[in-house]
N, C-alpha and C positions, 0 to 999 in steps of 0.2 A: 300698736302694735313695730310691729320691726321697720325698722329706715336706717338705711343707709345714706353715709353722707360723703362727699365728692370732692375737695377744698384744698389745695394746696397753699393757701394761704395756711395756721398754720392755730391762727389769732378768732379768724372768722369759723372754721372747723372749729375749734372750741367751745365759743360761740351757742355757734344750732346744736353743740351735744348738748350742751347746758340745757336749754332748753330744751331741750328734746324728754333731757333725760328727765327737769321736774314737771312737766308735765306724764311724766310715765309708759313711756313708749322707751323698745328697744333700741337704744340706737349701738351703729357700726357707724367707727369714722375714719378712712381714707382719706391719706395723698395725691392724689393723681386716678385719671380713669384709667388704666388700664389694672388695676387697681383692685377700683369698686369692678369693674365685670368678672377678673376673678372670682369675686368676690360673691358675686352674683352666678355663678356655678359652682355655688357650696350649695351656697342659702337663699332659699326665699325671701324676698323685702318686699313689699307691698307701698313703699317709695322710698324713693332712690328724690337727692334734692342733691345737686353736680353743678357745679363753676362751668363755665364754658370754654373759656382758655384756663390749660394743665397742662403741664405736660405726658411724654409717655398717651395720651392721651383726650384727648377736648370732651367737652357735656356734649357736645353735639352729635360726633364719631358713636360717642354709651349708649346714646338715643336710642344714636340708628342700627345701630348691636339692641339693643333692648327688644325697642319695635319689631326687628327685625327676627326672634330668640321665638320658636315653637312650646314657648314655655305657659302653667296650666296658667288658669287666674291671667289679670292685669297687673300690672305697674303700672303703678302713677308716678307720672316726674316731674319734677320743679327748675329748674335751668333757671339759676342765678348769672348775672352779665349788667358787663355798666352801659352796658353798650346802647345804641338809643337811635341809631341808624335802621329804617321803614325795612331796609330787606331781610339786614340781619335782628332781627328783632323776628319777622316775616317765617325765616332759616329758620330762627330755635322753636317756630313757635311748627312747624314739618317737623323738625330732628332733622335738618340738612342744610350744612352750611354755605356762603358764599359759592362759587368757584371761581375758580385762580387758572388765569395762562401763564 
């Protein structure tokens, strides 16, 4: 399976990449959501693992774009976060960030 990892924390990104490679997956790892979106426009991925808080484009915006895109097939997404508030968890599950005024 081809997996895309988007995480701005280099150690976390390398750890995920290492585990997935050991399990036989093809892995592409990038440092932010904008780079992930660019790769998604160029290649087909079956799974995206993304951090929530990243520079350029956060994980929730990346998920919004993936879900709005009319690509063939389905892209599974895992959103990594330390957030634990109920509204944050709901927002992450539906791919919508909390609104700010």
